[in-house]
N, C-alpha and C positions, 0 to 999 in steps of 0.2 A: 414151577422157575421157567425160565425160558433161556436159550441158548443166546449169543452173540449174535447169528446169523438171523435171528429171530427177527419178524417185523416189526417194528416200532410199537406199533397199535399193540401189541399182546403186552407191552408191560406199562407203556401210560394212556391207553386210551385213544379212540380214534382221532376225535378233534383234535388233539395235541399235538398226536401224530403227524396228522395231516399238515398242519401249520409249521412243526418244526422240519417235514420233507419238501413244504415248498419254499419256506423262506431260507432255512439254513443247510438245505441239501443231507438230511439227517434222515435216514429210511429203515434202518437197523439197530438194534440195540446196540450192539459194537460200535458203529457210527457216532452214537448220543456218547457213548462212555470212552470215545476218542477225540469226543469235541472238546479240548482243552481247556481251563480256565487263562485268561490273558494277562491276568493280573489277580491281587487280592486286596482287599481292604479290611484292617483290622475294628472289629466289631467294637463298636463306641466312639471311633476318632470320626470326627464329622470332616468331610473331604471341602477343599479349597476350591470354590466354583472356578478358580483361575485356572485349575487344571483342565475347564471342558475345554473340547476341541471342536470348533465350528462344523456341524456337518455329521461328524460322529455318535454313534448311538454310545450312550454314557449311562452309569447307575451314579448317584450321590448318595452318602448317608449323610441327612440334614435335620435339624430342629423346625420344627414347625412356631411362627411366631403369629400367625392367626390366620381367618379364612374370612372372605366376604365373598356372598351371592347375589346375583342377580338373573333376572328372566329377561333377555334381551328381545326375543319372539317367541311366539308361543310355542315353538317345538324347539327351542335353544335358550336352553339355560346353562351360565359361566359363574365357574368359581374360580376366586383368585385366591392363591396358597400362598402367603409369604413366608419363604425357609431363611435360615441362616446357617453359614457354612463358621468352619474352626475359627476363621479370622473376624468374626464378627460381619462379614459381607451377608447382603440380603440379596432374594432372587425371587421375583411372584412367577408361578405357574398359574397357567390358563389351562383350566382342567371344565371340559363341557358335558352337560346333560349326565351329571353325575352328585346331583345334589346332597345324596345321603353320607359324601365324605366328609361334610363340614362336621358331622357331628366326630366321624372318626379322629380326622385332622386338627384338634384341638391345640391350642397353645402351650408349647411344652413337651407335646409328645415328638417323637424321634422314630424316623422310616428312611426304608431306602426308596428311592424316586427313580425310577427308569424311563429315559425317553431320548429324543432326537435332539443335540445340541443345537440349537439355532438362535438368532439374533433379532430381537423386535423392537423399534424404536431404538437401535442403538445397543440396547442390552442382551448378555446371553440369558438364555431361557430355555427350559426342555419344554418339548411341545407333549400337549396330553398325556403327562407322563402317566405308568403303571407305578403303582407304590405299595411297599409293602411295611407295616408296624412292627416294630422288632418285640414288644412288648403288651400285654392285654391290659386291662383297666387295674388290675392287682399290681403292674411294673414286674409280671411275669414274662422273662424271655421266652419266646417260641420257638421251639424246638430245631427249626432251620438254623435258627441264627444263634445259636448256644455256645457255636465254638467260637476260638479266637480269633480267626479268618474267615472272612466271607469271599466266596472264587464270585469273580465277574467275569463272564464267558464273552465272547463274539457272539452278536446278537445283529437282530433286524428289526425293522421297523414295528412289524407285525407280531416278533417274539423277543420279548422283553429277556435279559440275562435272568433275572429272577424266575420267569417261567423254566429256562435251559436248568437254572440249579432244582427247582424243583423237581422236573421230569428226573434229571439225574438222581437223585436221592429215592427216588421209587426204582428206578432201573438197579440200582446198587443192591435194594431188598429182594429183588427177585430173579437176577441173573444167576446162572450157572455156569461158571466160566471154562468148566472143564479141567482136562488136564494141563499144566502150566507146558506153554511151549519151549520155554529156555531148559537147557538139560539143569540136573540138579547140580552136577558138578560145575558145571559153568558160573550157578549162580553164588556158588559156594565161593568159589576163585575169587569172584567180583564183587562179594559181599553185595549180591543184588537183592532185593525184596520179591519176595512173591507175586504174581501177577495181582491177584485179589487184593494184596495189602497195598501193592500202589495205585491200584485204580481208586480205592477208598481213600489214600492220603492225598493224592491230587485234587480230587473235589471234595472231600471233607479234612484238610489239614488243622491241626489245632497248633501249628508254629510252622515257619517259615524252614526248618528244619524236615519237618514231614514232606515238605515240598520238594527240597530238595533230592530228598532219597528216593521219593516216589519218579522225579523227572529223571533219574539216573537209569532207573528200573526200565521208564519207557522208552527213553533213547535206545538203550540195549536191545530191544525189542525191533526197534526200525531200524537200527545199524545191522545188528546179527541176522535178521532174515535177508536183507538186501545183500550183504556180502556171501550168504549162502547161497541165493540164487545165482549170483554171478561166479563161486566157486564150482557150482554144478557146472555151468556152463562151458568155462574152462575144464573141467573134467570130461566133459562129453567131446570136445575138441582136441583134445592132448589124447582123448582113447582111439580115435581115428588114424588109418595108417594111413600116409603121404608119401611121395617120390622125392627121394632126397636129390638135392640140385646143388651139388657140389663145384667147385671153381674149377676151370680146365686149365691148364697150361696153354698159352700160344692163341687163347679165344678172342673173343671182342672185347672182355673186360678189359684184358691186358692192354691192348691197342687203346682203347679208350683212356685209359690210364695213361698211354704213354705219351699221347696227342693233347692232353689237356693243356690250356694255355695259363692256368695258376695250379698253387697247392692247395689240396684239401685241408679245410680247419681240423684242429685235433678234435673236436667233436665228431667232425664228419666221419674222419679216421675211425673213432671208435663206434661210432653207430654201425658203420660199414662192417666191422668185425663182427658186432654182436648179429648184424643179418645175415652175414655170409656163414657164421658156425651154424645158425639154427637153422636156413634152408639146406644144410649139409645133413640132417638129420630126416629121421624117416616120420619123426612126428611133426604135423604141419606147424610152422610159424605165424604165431598170431600176434601180431605186435601195432602198437602205436607209436607212431614218432610224432612227436610234438614240437614246434619250435616257435623261434619268434619269425615276422613277415622280413623276408630276405636272408633268412640263415642259411638257405641251401638245401632245403628239404628234397627237391628235385633231383639235385645231383646224386643224393643219396639214393633216392629211389631209383635212379635211373642204371646206377650201378647195379642194386639188386636185381633190377630185369635184366642185365645183360649176363648175369652171372645162370639166371636159370634158362636165357636163350641159350649159351656155351652148352649147359647140360641136355640140352636138345627139346627144352618144354618152350612154351610161350608166355607174356607177360600180358596182361589187361591192363591198362589203367581206366578207369571209371572217375568222370568230374563231373560237377552238377552243372553245368549250364553249357551251353556251346559254345559261345566266348570263349570260357576257360579251356574247352577241349580242345577246339580250334589254334589257341595258343599254345597249350601244351604241345600238340602234335607239330606247330611250328618251331617250338624252341628244342623239342627233342631232335629234331631231323637236323637243326644247325649244331648241335652240340655232336652230332654223330658224325655227321660229313657224309664222307664217303662209305661210313661203317654202315647206313642205313640205306645205301643203293645196290642194295642184291639186284643181278640181273640187268646194270644199267650200265651204260659207258661210264669209266672213271669209279667203278665200284672197289672199293678195296679187297684185298685178298680171301680175307674174314669178313663176311658183311650177313646184313638180314634187312629186311622191309620193314617200314613201319605203315600200317594202316589206319584210317580215322574214318568212324564210325557212327554217327548224329543221325537224327530223325528228319534231319531236313535233306537229305544227300539224295541227287537223282537218281534215277533207277537205274542206269548203267554204273555210276560211281558205286552204289550201294551194292550192286551183283560182284565188282570187283574187291570191295572190301571184304563182304562176305567171302566171295572163294578165297582170299588170301588168308584170313583168319581160320577156315575149315582145312586148308591144306597144310596148314605148316608154314605157308610161305611168309606169313608175315610174323616176325617174332616178338613183334610188338604192336599192340592194339590199342588205340585211345579211343574213348568214346563218351556218350552220357549215357542215361538211361535207356540208351537203344540196344546197347550191350546187353541188356538183361531180357529182353525180347526173344520169343520163340523163334527159332530158324537161326539163330544168332550161333555156331558151332567153332570149335576150336580144335586143332589136330590133338594137342597135348598141351592142356593149360595149367601152368607150373606155378604162376605166381598173379595175387591176384592184389592192385593196389587202387585204393579210394582215397581220393583226393578230397580236401573240407569235411571229413566223417561227420561232420555236424549236421551234414545238409541230408543223409542218408539214415534210415532206419538201420537195425538189425536184420530185417526180412530182404531188405535189396543187399545187404552185404551177403547174406547165405545165398540169395538168388545165384549170383555170380560165381560164387564157390561152387555151386550143384552144378556147373557147366563142365567141371575138370572130371577125368575119367576116375583120379583118384584126387581126395582133398587138397587142393592148393594150398600155397603159402599165402598168408594175408598179410598185407600192412596199409595199414590205414594212416591217412596223416591230417594232421590240423595245423593253422596257423594260428590258432585262436587260444591262446597257451591257459592252462590252467591247472590249480593249487593242486598238490599230489593227493591230498584226500577226496577233492573231486575227481580227479582220474581214476583214485581207485574205486570211485563207486560209479560215476556216470560210465566209464569204458573198463569198469573191471573185468571183465573176461576176456582184457588183453594185457599182455606185458608193454613196460613204456618205457620208451629210450625218447631224451630232452636235449634238443642242440639248444644253447644259448649264445654262442658267438656269435656274432657277424663276419661275414668273408672281409677278408682285408682291402681298402679303398673305398669302403661305402662310406659316402657323406653324412652327417649327422643332421637329421630335420628338426629346424626350428618350428616351435607349435607356439601360436595364440590365438587367443578368443578376441572377435571383433563384435563388440556388443553395440549393437543398434541402436537400442534405446538413451544409452548411456551416453554414444559418442557417433551421433549417424555420419559424421564428417569421414570416421575409420573407414567406411566401407569404400567410398572413393579412392584412399589411399590403398585398397585391397587391390583395387586393378590398376591403379597405378604400379603397383608392385608385380602384376601379372606383365605389364607392358613391359618393364623392365627387364624380367626373366627371357621372356622373346626375344627384346632386343639384343642380349647375350646371345642367341642361338638356341635356346632353351625352350621346353613346351610346358603345357598347363594342364591341368585337370579342372573343370568348375563342375561341382556334384549336388543334383538335385534330387529332395524325397519322392518327385513323382515324376509322369511324362507329362501331362498335359491334354490339351485336345478333348476330345469326347471322355477320356477317363473318369471314372466316377470314384471319388475319394472315400475313404471309410470315414463315418462320421467322427468315430473317435480320433480323429488324427489331429485334432485341435479346434479353438475357437477362430480360427479362419484356415485360408484352404494353405494348403504346402506349396511353395514356389515349383514350377514345372519346367522341366527340360526345354520345352517347345517354345515355352514365354520367353525365359532365361536367354535362349538362343537369338530369338529376335532381337531383345532390348539391348545385350551383348554388341550385335553384328552391327545395328546400328548406333550405338551410345559408344560405352569408355572401351569397348576393345575394337572400335571400326578402324577397317582395315588392315586387321589380321586374318588371318584365316581359323575360322572358327567353324566346326562340325558338330552334329549331335551323336549319339549312340545312345539307344535304348532297347530294352527288350520287344516292343511291338515291332522293332523293322525286321524286314526277312532277312534269315539266315546269310544272305550271300551279301548284303548290304552292309551288315553290320562286321563283317569279315571285312569288307574292302574298306572300311573307315578304320576298322581296328589296323591293317595293314597300312594305309597311308599315314595314320599316327605315327607308328611304329618306324616308317622310314623318314620320316621327320616332314611330308607333306602338310600335316595340320598342325597350327600352331597350339590353339586350344580345342579341348575337348569336354563339350558342355554333355553330359551323362548321366545315368542313375546308376546304380548300385552294381549294375552289371559288369563294372571295371571293378570291384570289390577284391577280387580273388585273383591269382594266376596272371596280371596284365604287368609286362616287364619292359618298361621302356626306361631304359637307363637314361635319356636324355630330357626326362620330365623331372621339373625341381620347382614346381610349385603346384599347390592344390588347394582351392577354394570351395568349404562345404558350405553350401547355403543353407539356411534353416537346420544347423545341425545338430539342436536341441533335439529333433526327433529322429535322431540316430541312437542306438546302444552304444554304450563304451568300446565294448569289444569291434564293433561296426566299425565305429571311427577310427580305431587302431589301424584295423585292416584297411580300410581306404587309405591311410595316411602313409601306410606302406607300399603305397605305387609310386610315393616319391622316394627322393633320396636312395636310388638303388645306381646311381652311378657317382662318379667322381667329384661330382659339383654339390655344392651347398643347397640343402633344398628348404622349403617353407611349406607348412599348411597353416591355412588360416579359417577358423572355425567360427562364421557369423550365424548370429545367434539375436532375438528378439527377445529372450526369456530375463525376468526381472533376474537383477543382479544376486538377490536372496534366496532362488527357488532352488529346489532340486536339481532342476534341470543345468542349470547356471555351474552347479557345483560339479556337476558330473563332467562338463567343458572344461574346466576348471583344471579338474585331475588328469583329461587327456593331456592338455596342454602342458601340465607339469613335469611330466615324465614319457619316455619313449619304452617303457620297462611293462612288458605285456604281461608278465607273471602279476607285478602290483595293480596294472589296471586291472587284470581277471578279479582281482579279491575287492576292488570296488565296484564292479561291475554285479557281482554274485553277493555282496552285501547289500544292493539294491534291489533284489526281486528275490522270489521264493525258489529256494535250492530246488525243490519239488519240482517246478517248471523245466529245471534243467534235466532232472530224471526222466520226466515223461516226455521233451524233445529228444533228447539221444538215446536213453535207452528203452526201445520200442517195446512194448509187451509189459514194462512196468509201472504201476500207476503212482499216480504222484503222492505218493506215503509218507512223506516227511514230514508230521504235524509237529514234531518235538525234536527231531534232531537237527542240529545245525552244524552243514559240513566244516564250514572254518571253524567253527569256535569249538566245536567236539573232534579235534583231529586227532589227537589222542586215544581216544572212545572208539573212531572207526578203526583206526589201526590194529586195536586190540580185538575189535570183531573181525575183522578179515585173518589176522592169525587163526581164529578161533573156529571159523567159518571153516577154512581151508582145511585143517588138521581134522573137523569132523568130516567133510565131505571127502577126505581120501579113507578114513576108516568105514563110512556108510554113504555112498554115494547117491542112493536113492532114498537117502534116511528111514528105511523100513523097519529100522527100533525107533525111530522118533517118529512116530504116525502123530501127534501134536505139532512139531516142528513142521512136519511135511504137510500138514495143513493149512498151516501158517505160510507157508510157502506158496502154495495155492492160491491163496487169499490174495497174493499181491502180484499173479500171472492173470495173461488172458488165455484163451483157448490154446490161442497158436504157441504161445512159449512154455504151456504145458507139455503141448503135446512134442515139442523141442526136446524137453527133459525125459519124456517118456520113452523115446527114442533110443535111449542111451542102454 
């Protein structure tokens, strides 16, 4: 018997194990048994050839009509095999250097054929397929095809589904699964199969009912283990002793609220009360604030920072880019006014200082910012990754605010938290809305607050797709619309996928080069936007130049800003009312929603035009149509996540957790995820380190890397 973590060669032999590892990245027995079928076919039901998709590795069940063979060259023998599907359609398979198959594949025999679907002379065929007869000369069905359903596996050019099927059958016969990782009482409550039976039925079902029961159990494995990991993180965080940061009468927060020129939305007030209450506790707050683009998250975060400063502590705001850090520093200073001018003429009676710390600061400015942070003179410190560097110290760090959380990993969050003398409160923000179950998993170690309403006075944004292939004249109209907005005193963004110049584009970017900022700037300034003040902004510009361009745009000294996605987040120019996104199909749904949020931030109606050369029926065009159809970020987030593997989301945002979702679909299995979270929280409260659950503890360790495991061990 072999264990799940045994090398695959111990179960299926060296050559097969090498092929499975090389072409399908299956290296252990557990990897193989968790390589689930993508679908099933009923034994005896011929497969319609219309189901074949060009370029995919497919398996069909068909009846042989006849074979003919001939030698093309001394070392090349070709056999044409004519097969028939359920509809009577015929397909010819070309098989090379296997003359013996003419005996096996006689007319009337039925077999499974596996290969890559390709077109040859306008007709679909399977290229040099593997095949497996289902019965012998006497008509006796082979053991591996005795069941009602045949599993069809994700395959590769050199590893057919039939090879995977045979390997799985061998592995199931020799594997020792050990104790079941799911507690007996949990399985009883939710009527779940044991692991051994679930694995047997997912790979060798006799009915679709078997498949459904096996899938339910295997989804629970994935959901429950992930929720246990996150519940442990929450338990570790909550067990730390922090410093209460209660509001102070007559402090900065009261003065700020009194001077606000607008009323907070009901959502902002509610979230503000949640944050104020949690920060008044000695248990560190650990909360995610998500909200639509322009929903006012920055004001909520600033009020929390002022509460901490009033208590004698400091707040640090971590931004992913220099442009965003500089924009935050400017907007916070503008909102605070004399409240952020401590030590200067005109400072308010109650005031603090705001320091900006980025990697490009000059030596003198950096020394000044470091001194203000270390002495406590700066109550608020805004910065990029530079805040995480050694030598950046705080007098009393009480609150860490992380903007655009999806740009940072768990380790970066923890690195900034570690700069507090006691664990600081943590507020992470994202303007990329995500459904509840995704938030529960990706950010499952955080409590979640959501802002859904926009501040009063925000203008609606009209969005439209500009299909170049269908209506090339619409591009000219797009530039006319830009000129019209500028003539009315407004400003515009033009967004491009890349910079240009000597930049090397990724090979996977598409069949043609993406449009570039530097090229588009020259074309527009000398063509359709001639006479307008057109400037460029991109990530390769020196930081001071980027800041100068952004400030000029903010002051209205630039009509049109041609930029990369460096303007995706944090840029707040209420006078910008039109955006043209070129090669819009090269951006994701959430990214387009973020970009669009840079316009419509004032009282004037706004327009976003998505220019594309994608075909009208392509998936890329469908994405763009979805973005143009709604400004609801939560609805778009579902569209986005339905088009890409949820495991990629977990791998990118929940650092330390592998992309382990093979069966579970977070959007479709919402109820199961909620149930798994409840069960995980209850279990971890009773046994935080799973001392009494060794099999579950091992399952948890299997999805953690060494750093994350070390984090949990520190409890």
